[in-house]
N, C-alpha and C positions, 0 to 999 in steps of 0.2 A: 357277371353273367348269370350267377343262380340267382339272385333278386330280379333280372330279367324275368326270367322264364318263370318266375313265383309269380311276376305281377300278370304275366298272359295268360297263367292258368287263370286269370281270375275272370274269366270269359265266363265259367259255369261258377259264379258267386254263392257263395252262402246266403243264409238270412242273415245271420252273425258278423257285419263286419271286424271282430274281433280276431277270428279266426288268421286273418291278415295281421294282426298286428305288429309292425315290425317297429325297431329303437330308430333312436331319431337320426344316427350316422346310415342306418339300410335307408330311412327315407330321402335323408341328402345325398345317397348314393344315388336311388333310383331316379330321384330328380334329375342330378347329373347326367345319367344316362339318356330320360326324356330329350334333354335339353340337345345332347352332344346329336341324339339322333334329329331334332327338327331342325340343328344348322345343315346338316347331311342334306335333310328334304328340302333345305331352302336354297343351299351351293348345284345343288342337281336340276332344282327350278331354274334359278338365273342362269344354268348352262341353255337348259331348254328354252327358256323365254327369251334369250338371247337369238334364237334361230327365228324366233318369232317374230321379232321386233318390225322386222320390213313387212310382212303383210299384212301384219294388225296393223298399223301406222298408216300402209296404204289404204287399207278399207276405211279407217277413219276417218284419215287426211280426205279421204275423196268426199264420202258422205258431208263432212261440214263445209269443204267448200264447194257441193253442192245445192247449201243451202244460203252461205255469205256470197259470194262471188254474184247469182243473178240480183240481190238484193243491192249491193255496191255500185253493179254495175247499172243497175237502171237509174241512180242518182248520178252517175258519173266520178263516183271515186276510184279509183287504182286500188287493188289489193295484191299484197305479195307478202313473203315470207322470208326472213334473210336472220341467218347467225351473228349475234353480236361479237362473239370470241372464238378462238382458232378450236377452242375445245366444246364448244357449242355440240357438236353432232356427236361424240363420242358419250357428255355426259344427258344427251337427249335417249342416247339407246342405251345407255345402262341404265336409267331410273324406266323405262318400258321392260326391259330385261327382267327387272326386277321384280316391278307388276306385276308382269304376266308369271313369272315362276310363283311369289306367292301363290295365284288364283291356282295354279298347277296342281300344286302340294299343301295347300289350304285342307285336302279333307286330310290325309296323314298325318299331318299338326294336331288333327280336332281327335285323330283315333289317336295319337299321343297322347292329350289330354286324357281325354277317355281311360285309357286304360291306366295313369296314373292316382285318377281322381274315382272311378268305381268302386276297390273295395271299400273302401271312408263312406261308401254309399248303403243304405237299408233298402230293399228288395223295394218295397214303398217309392223311394227316392230317384230309383233308378228305371221304373218301367215308367214314369213319365218322361224320363231323356230318351228314352226309347220309341215311346212315342213323336215326338216334339221335336228330334232332327229331323226326319224325311219332310215333313212339315215346315219347318223352317228353310231347308234347301230349298221347297216352292215359292214359298213365300219370297223369299229373295229373288228366284228368276223372275217371279208376276211383278216385282217392285221394278226390278232392271228393264223387266219387259216394258213396262208401262211407261218409265223413263226416256227409252230409246224412242217413243213414239211422242214424246213431251220436246226432245232435242231441238228436231230443225224448229218449231213455233220458236223453244227459247232464242236461240241463236239468229235467227231472220230478225227478231224484236231488237235484239240488241244492236243490230246492222243498222237499224233503221233512225239510230239515234246519230249516226256519223254525220249525215247530211245536213244535221244544226248545226255543224264548224266548216264553214265551208273552205276551199283550197287544202283540204288536208286529204293524205291518202292514207291508206292503211296498212301499218308493215307492224307486220306480228312475230316475234319468235318462235321457230316451228316448234309444234309440240304444244305448244300452250293450248290451245282449244281441243287441243288430244288430249289432255288431262284433267280439263274443267267438264270433259264428256265422263270419263271414267270417274271425277269426285260426284257428279252427281250420281251416275248408275250405282258408287255404291251409298251414298247417301239414300236415295230412295230404297235400295236394296235393306240397308239395316233399320231405314224408317218401316218397313213394313213388318218386323220383327215385333213390333208391338204386341199383338195378338197373341205369340208365341210366351211374351214374357206374362201375362196376366195369366194365360192361361196354367202354366208350370207355379206359377208363384197362390193359385187359387186349389192346388191341387197338393201344394204343399201344406195347405193351410194358414198363410202368411199374407192371404186376401180375400177378404171377404164378398160373396156375393150385395149385399145391402150396401155396404159400403162403395162398391162400383155405381149401383145406380143411382146412389144418391147421390153422388157428385160426377156422376157423367156430365154436365154442364160446364164446370169447370175444368175437368178431365180433355172434352173436348176441345178448349180455350188453349191449353198447354200444348195437344198437339199442334194446333195454328201457329202458337209462340215458335214452337220446337222447329214446324218447318218452316218456317219463316227463317229462322239463326241458322238451319244447318245446308240448305241449301246453295250452293255456292255462288247462283246466278246474282240470288237476294229480290228476283224479278218476281211479281203478282203472279203472273200465269205459272209459273213453274212450282213455286209455292201452294198455290191451289191445287195444280196437281197432283202435289204430293198428301196435302195434306186433307182434300176429300175424300180421298179412299182409305186413307189409315183412317181418318174416323168413322166410314162406316163401317171397316175390319171390327175399331175398336166396340164400336155398339152387338158388332155380329155378334164378337167374343164374348159379351157380357149376358149377351141371349144364351150363349151356347153353356157359358158356365153354369149362368143361371139352371140350366134342367139338365146339366151333370149334375148340380149339387143336390137339385130335391130327386134324383135317381139315386146317388149315393146314400142319400137319408134314409131313403126307403129302403136302400139295403139292409143298413146298421138298424132298422123297427123291426124289418123282418128277420132277423137276425137275434136279438135279442129276446124278440116274440119266442122264437123257437128253443133259447134257451131255458124261458120261463115255462114253455109247457113241456118239455124234457124233465 
């Protein structure tokens, strides 16, 4: 408990991380405390998610059916959902509760991680993280929001292929399309974190602007390749919907980083001139 309060005191951290140097045993105890508290948050999130599964599933499933059923009905394809096992309903509710619970408590888990890592960081390393965290959340929301507008077209596009197999009806396991949409939302949200990664690495001096400008074509190709791999649907519509905005964000980040690097260089030169003048 003493270590826990010691770590919480790290909110007003000194310039020298050595002031918070702990022994290996103290580090392990602190890590154990963070892990235990994270498990408590996850458990509480699971309980909260359990009561949210019905409204969330109802909303997502209704939105999906609104896209799939008209397309299949126009082609004379029956569509229904059915559980294959007696335990299917419970497992679906448990999986959804776990996902919703993690979403609810993720900020608390990130705070636990921050309190464990922050004392080992110098001010120059902590400052970018304080800027990055809120921007990262906004970019994740932007990516998930864009994905929400892409999902209907992706689902409709998939449904059109059913007509290529006559005398077939579509029977899906309940929740399969809901999980597909959740994976897609997560993939878009994570893909939109690329500018933050580049910005932070540049701030730490691990990634130079000149190298980014020189290899932007290769980087754009990698973005498209990764988008093709990580999108659960693997269709070209969803891939382009992810890759094009991320590429634009990537190029925009390079421009911002370039100007920031020039400003930082001017400040360093001005500081050196003042030292020489004095």
